[in-house]
N, C-alpha and C positions, 0 to 999 in steps of 0.2 A: 559276271553280273554287269549289266549296263548301268551307266551313271544314274539314270532315272530309277531303276530298280533298287539301287543302293540308297537313294534318297527316300524312297517309299519305305524300304525296310528300316531305315534309321528313324524315320518319323513314327512308324508303327511301334518300334521299340520304346521310344520316348513316351508316346501317348499310352501305350499298354500298361506301363508301370507307374504312371503318374497318380498321385493321390487325389487330384481333382477329378470330378466326374466328367469324362469326355465321351460324348455319344455321337457317332457318325450317322447322319440321316440322309437318305437319298431324296431327290426332289419330290418323289411321290409320298414321302413321309415314313417310309419303311426304315427301321433301324438297321444299319449296316455293320456298325462296330460298337463295342461296349467294353470299356476298360475296367480295370480293378477299382478305380475310384468310383465309378458308377455302381459297381457291385456293392461297395461299402455303403454308399449313400442310399440306394434303393433296396438293397437286400436280395436282388435277383442277379443271377449269373447270365452270361451271354447266351447259353443254351435256351434260356427262358425268354429272352428279349429280342435277339437278332431275328429279323424277319417280321416282327410285329410292327404295327403302326405306332409312331411316337405319341399319338394322342392317348394311348393306354397309360401313359405316365402322368397325364394331366390331372391336377387335383380338382375335386368337385367345385363347381361355381366359376371355373375359369375355362369352360369349354370354348373352343374356337381360337384360343391364343396361338396354338401351334399351327393351325391352318393359316392364320393370318401371317405368321412368321414365314411359313413356307411360300406363301404367295409373294411376300416381300423379296425373298431370295430369288424366286423365279423371275421377278421383275428387275433383277440386278441390283437390288437395294441391300444395304447392310442391316443385319439384325444384331443389335448390341444391347438391347434393353429387355430381353426376355429372361425373366428370372423364375426359377422353379422353386 
């Protein structure tokens, strides 16, 4: 295994078993990864979420927040204040 592959594998192992909800989202808003913490928080497993748009998790009345966060990331800005 190449060094980069080892790093990715190690990170995936840490994230996958973490109690905090950690959701990997592609620039287009599609959910790429869904860990055990996210499953505990939302009640959905990865088979039900991976490949869906992140906006499906958005609570009523807060439409557009994820789209704004994705636009900030695309512009190279940090998103540290998005709370679910």
